[in-house]
C-alpha positions as CSV (number, residue, x, y, z in Angstrom):
1,X,123.9,129.3,77.9
2,X,120.9,129.5,75.2
3,X,117.6,127.8,75.6
4,X,117.7,124.2,74.6
5,X,114.9,122.1,72.9
6,X,113.8,119.2,74.8
7,X,115.1,115.7,74.0
8,X,113.1,112.6,73.7
9,X,114.4,109.3,75.0
10,X,112.7,106.0,75.1
11,X,114.1,103.3,77.4
12,X,113.3,99.6,77.8
13,X,112.0,98.5,81.3
14,X,111.2,95.0,82.7
15,X,107.6,96.1,83.9
16,X,105.4,99.2,84.3
17,X,104.1,99.5,87.8
18,X,107.3,99.7,89.9
19,X,109.2,101.6,87.2
20,X,106.2,104.2,86.9
21,X,106.3,104.6,90.7
22,X,110.0,105.3,90.7
23,X,110.0,107.8,88.0
24,X,106.7,109.5,89.2
25,X,106.9,109.3,93.1
26,X,110.6,108.9,93.7
27,X,112.0,111.3,91.2
28,X,108.9,113.5,91.0
29,X,108.4,113.3,87.2
30,X,105.0,114.3,86.1
31,X,103.3,111.6,84.0
32,X,101.8,112.4,80.7
33,X,100.2,110.0,78.1
34,X,100.4,106.1,78.8
35,X,99.2,102.9,77.7
36,X,99.6,99.4,79.2
37,X,103.0,99.0,77.5
38,X,104.5,102.5,77.8
39,X,104.4,105.8,79.8
40,X,105.5,109.4,79.1
41,X,107.1,111.5,81.7
42,X,108.3,115.0,82.0
43,X,111.9,114.4,83.0
44,X,113.1,117.8,84.0
45,X,111.6,119.4,80.9
46,X,112.5,116.5,78.6
47,X,110.3,113.6,77.4
48,X,111.2,110.3,78.8
49,X,109.2,107.3,77.7
50,X,109.4,103.8,79.4
51,X,108.6,101.0,77.3
52,X,108.0,97.4,78.4
53,X,110.7,95.1,77.0
54,X,110.4,91.7,78.8
55,X,113.6,90.6,77.2
56,X,115.5,93.4,78.9
57,X,118.6,91.8,80.1
58,X,120.4,94.9,81.9
59,X,123.7,94.5,80.1
60,X,125.8,97.2,81.5
61,X,129.4,97.8,81.0
62,X,131.6,100.0,83.2
63,X,134.4,102.6,82.6
64,X,136.7,103.7,85.4
65,X,136.4,107.4,86.2
66,X,138.0,109.0,89.2
67,X,138.6,105.3,90.4
68,X,134.9,104.6,90.3
69,X,133.1,102.2,88.0
70,X,130.7,104.4,85.8
71,X,127.8,102.3,84.3
72,X,127.6,102.4,80.5
73,X,125.2,103.2,79.1
74,X,123.5,105.6,81.3
75,X,121.6,108.9,81.0
76,X,120.6,111.8,83.1
77,X,120.3,115.4,83.4
78,X,122.3,118.6,84.4
79,X,120.6,120.5,87.1
80,X,121.3,123.9,88.7
81,X,123.5,123.5,91.9
82,X,120.8,124.4,94.3
83,X,118.2,122.2,92.5
84,X,120.8,119.2,92.6
85,X,121.4,119.6,96.2
86,X,117.6,119.7,97.0
87,X,117.0,116.6,94.8
88,X,119.8,114.8,96.2
89,X,118.2,115.3,99.8
90,X,114.8,114.3,98.4
91,X,116.1,111.0,97.0
92,X,118.9,110.2,99.5
93,X,117.0,107.3,101.4
94,X,114.9,106.3,98.4
95,X,117.5,105.0,95.9
96,X,120.6,102.9,96.2
97,X,123.5,104.9,94.8
98,X,125.9,103.0,92.4
99,X,128.2,106.1,92.9
100,X,127.4,108.4,95.9
101,X,127.1,112.2,95.2
102,X,130.7,113.6,95.0
103,X,132.6,116.6,93.6
104,X,134.8,116.2,90.6
105,X,137.6,118.7,89.4
106,X,137.1,120.7,92.6
107,X,138.6,124.2,92.3
108,X,139.3,123.6,88.5
109,X,137.3,124.5,85.4
110,X,134.3,122.3,85.0
111,X,133.9,121.6,88.8
112,X,130.9,119.5,89.1
113,X,128.9,117.3,91.4
114,X,127.6,113.9,90.3
115,X,125.7,110.8,91.5
116,X,124.6,107.6,89.9
117,X,121.8,105.1,90.5
118,X,119.5,102.7,88.8
119,X,115.8,102.5,88.2
120,X,113.9,99.3,89.1
121,X,114.5,97.9,85.6
122,X,118.3,98.3,85.9
123,X,118.7,101.6,83.7
124,X,121.6,103.6,85.1
125,X,120.9,107.3,85.6
126,X,123.4,110.3,86.2
127,X,122.4,113.5,87.8
128,X,125.1,116.3,87.8
129,X,125.5,120.0,88.4
130,X,128.2,122.5,87.6
131,X,129.6,125.2,89.8
132,X,129.6,127.3,86.6
133,X,127.3,126.0,83.9
134,X,129.1,128.0,81.4
135,X,131.9,125.4,81.9
136,X,129.7,122.4,80.8
137,X,132.0,121.7,77.9
138,X,135.2,123.1,79.3
139,X,138.4,121.2,78.4
């Protein structure tokens, strides 16, 4: 797979203190620039910015995938298999999973492991990994 340019994603949060702690201390994202109303993070090489939005209502929908209720919208990152497993161990007792880590398409093209949880402001995150990253877009 070729090198990717970092994406930039700005998300609304209810407040800064607890959400900053979550991304910095629980997920281990390095903090960049900030103000009283927003904070930049290095989200696995990508730029994630949390912005205070006191009107955030956490409206989430769900789609059924593998018999599980997947929150929509959500965002996340695809990690290397070993990095995913180490990250999963690091956060296991620090987050409340919406969907516990599990393997999809086991033994098939596109085999992957995925997990879902929310930040303190209710934004849903998905972290996933592929047995073979070259099958990321495999049909």
